C-alpha positions, 0 to 999 in steps of 0.5 A: 339585697341578699342573693341566693344562688346555687342548684340542689335539684335531684330527681329520684326514680325509684318506684313507691312500694306498698306501705306496711299493711300492719299499720292499718291506717283508719284514714288516708289523705294527701296532707295532715295538718297539725294545729288549727290556729292562724297557721292551721286554718290557712293551711287547710284552706290553701291546700284544699283549694289546691285540690288535695284532701286534708285532715287537721288535728287540734288538741283544743276543743275549739279552733284558734290555737294560741287565741283559744288557750290564752284567755288570761285577764288582759290578753290581747294582740300587740300588733294592730288588729287591722294588720294582725289578720288574714289578707288572702280574702278581699271580702273577709278583710272588707266585711270584718269589723275590728272594734279596737286598735289592739284586739283582745283575745275574745275578738281574735278568737271570734274572728278565727271562728268566723273564718272557720265557718265562712270558708267551711273548714270545720268538716276537715278538723278533728278537735280534742285530738293531740298528735302523738307521733309522725313517722315517715315510711320510706317504703311507701313514701307516706307519713304515719300519724297517730293521735290521742284518740287511737287513730292512725292516719297515712298522708303523703305530706305532714304540715306542722302548724303547731304554733311558735308559742304553744308549748308551755314552760312547765313550772319546776318550783319545789313544793308547788304540789303542796300549795293548798290554794289555787294555781292558774297557768296563764296559757290554760286559763279557765274558760269562765274566768277567775274572780280574785276579789278579796284574795291574796294573789301572787303572779310569777313572771313579768313577760308579755303575759304578766305585763298584760295580766298584772294591771287587771288582777291588781284591780281585783285582788286584796293584795298582789305580789309580783315575783319578777326575775327579769324586768322587761321593756314595755311601752304604752299601747294607747289602745282605743276603739276604732271609728267607722271612718278609720276602718273605711280608710284602712279598707280603701288602702288595704292593698297598699298596706298589705304589700308594705307589710309583706316587704317590711322588716317585721311584717306590718307597715313600716313607720318612716324612719328619720335615719340613724339615731347616731346622726341626730342630736340628743334633743332631736332623739328625745323629740322623736322618742317622745312622739313614739311614746305618745303614739303608742305601740312597740314598733314605733319606738323600736323603729324610731331610728334605723340603727336601734337593732344594730348599734349599741349607742343607738340602742342605749339611747332608746333604752335610756328613754324608756327607763326615764319614763319608768322613773317618771311613772313609778313613784317609789325610786327603788321599785322603779329601779327594779322595773328598769331593764339594765342587763340586755339591749332593747329589742333582744327580748320581745318588747311589751305593749301595756296598758297602765303596767308601770302605774300599777306599782303605785297601787298600795295593794301591789308589791314587787319582789326581785327574785334575782336578788331574792330567789324563790326557794320553795312553795309551802301549803300556804304560800312560798318562801324566798331566801329572805322572806315568807309569803302567804297567798290564796292563789298563784298565777304562773306567767312563765312563758313558752318553749318557743318556736321548737317546743311544740315540734319536739313534743311530738315523736317525729321520725324521718329517714332510718327512724331518725328522731327530730329531737336527736337531729336538733339536740345541738340546736334546730336546723332547717331550710328556710324554716319550712323543711328539714333534711332527712325528713321528706314531705314534712313542712313546718309553718314558721319554724326555726330559721324563719322571721315569724316571731320578730314581728307580725306572725300572720304575715309570715304564716300566709307566706309560709303556707303559700310557699309550702303549697306551691312547692307541693303543687310543683312536685305534683305537676312534675310527677314527684311524690318526695320533697326533701331539703338538701343537706347542702341547702340546709347547711347554707341556710343555717350559716346564713341565719347565724351570720345575720344574727351576728349582725344584730344585738339579739346575739348578745342577749343571754336570757331571751326566748329568741335564743331558747335561753328561758328553757334549761338545757335548750341549746343557745341558738338564735331561733328566728331569721333576723334578716327581715320579713321582706328580704325573706320573702324575696329569697323564697320567691327567687327559690320558687322561680328557680324550680324550688332549688335547695329541695330534692324531688323524686319518687319513693326510694330506699335510702340516701346511700343508694343515691350517693353518686348523684350530682348535687351542686356544691353549696354557695353562700347567701350574700 
């Protein structure tokens, strides 16, 4: 088990001074939270329960975050619903009745609204309000937060729960504005839905969103043309209703199930592995893969053997199995070949979970266009043109994905010490301590930020762990009489190196187009964004840090500059191991 040792504890003794009166805050609170999705709602409850005042700002007209915005056809979770839920309240998890193995968007949104009502959270949430800037005032040791409705709020702490998949990858197709038909973005879908009956529709993008939406759009549209850049590995969900007895069994074992998830690799209960794929015969591997395919869900196949994520040989055996299934399902050999990923290892992009995705290409009204071989050149008033053909449509659906993990943070004007911008600090790639704090940005915390394991599994498990750790850290500072918490440079450097080292041990570092590395956003530094060491390992590291008085953080009172403290003693960074 990796072990973190070392001390970075330093106390600052300067007294805070009065904040700049010209800012004239309309409100002063202990903590500002940005976002009211899974992360923001739990942060509000947890921090408020700790006795602090909280104000949450949410850009949407309702709570829910990702599940408020993503209403596209087929939108549902790819983690089993009984696990993709909060564990902090025993009564909540006993009372709520999930209806399906994989909950759809409307059910998850209803759940989050229930949470907001059940725990009386709405009074501290401001909707329809986007945070524009957050600037740290060193003299007063306060964050000044400005919002789209013109208010300025001062807070001791700022918690960014803005989401890892909330910043849309904007389209940059020439001529799109000239298209006379309807254009829909999957992440900003009309609340009342869209009827594509009798219409010619184009869908651009075949990531997780496209894989979910395409089968349902195909059932309505007169003609559907799918424009695919990179094919994705996808496995059947085998979704089904949950029986009352099945839910009772889950409830009876929730304590063990949650603990298993917390200490697992990816934040959900582990499926027992038979060991390494390379230690099994081809016939044995085939039998195990067939069982995982029949059971459904991405985790079962990705975890079918313990070495799929690290061994090219093991990974190839699983990838070959999925490609063979695509060839079995899709009747046209050329279409099946174009739908079969060949340029990256299985799991280095988030594996998709689908319902009848590949079978959809057997429909006579569905056509697949490979834009790697035949790139999109431009839109026209009636459709679009590739290098080899022209297409006319009545509507276009853009399923282009997100500027993941860091995008939402970079959209806000965040300034730390000496007015340094977060965008400047991260111009060569994001740097953080544990994915929760950034050196030079005191009292700023990120929920499931870069360098945390969140996007590699069940993000709700990681959200609860992050929020608990952040709140415990703030409570520790309050007990000690400190009003400054900041990641030490040495601790941040050590963690960044450790994240990179762990990534180099996995096959993710070999992928060139995954949003895990920011490769889907032109100009974004190619850095493995998540921590690949596992949810359970990450939790143990954080628990050890907390037991050691939150080593790696600087604590103290308001101060003028770091230069004033250059002579303070800080232990030299040691390696994670």
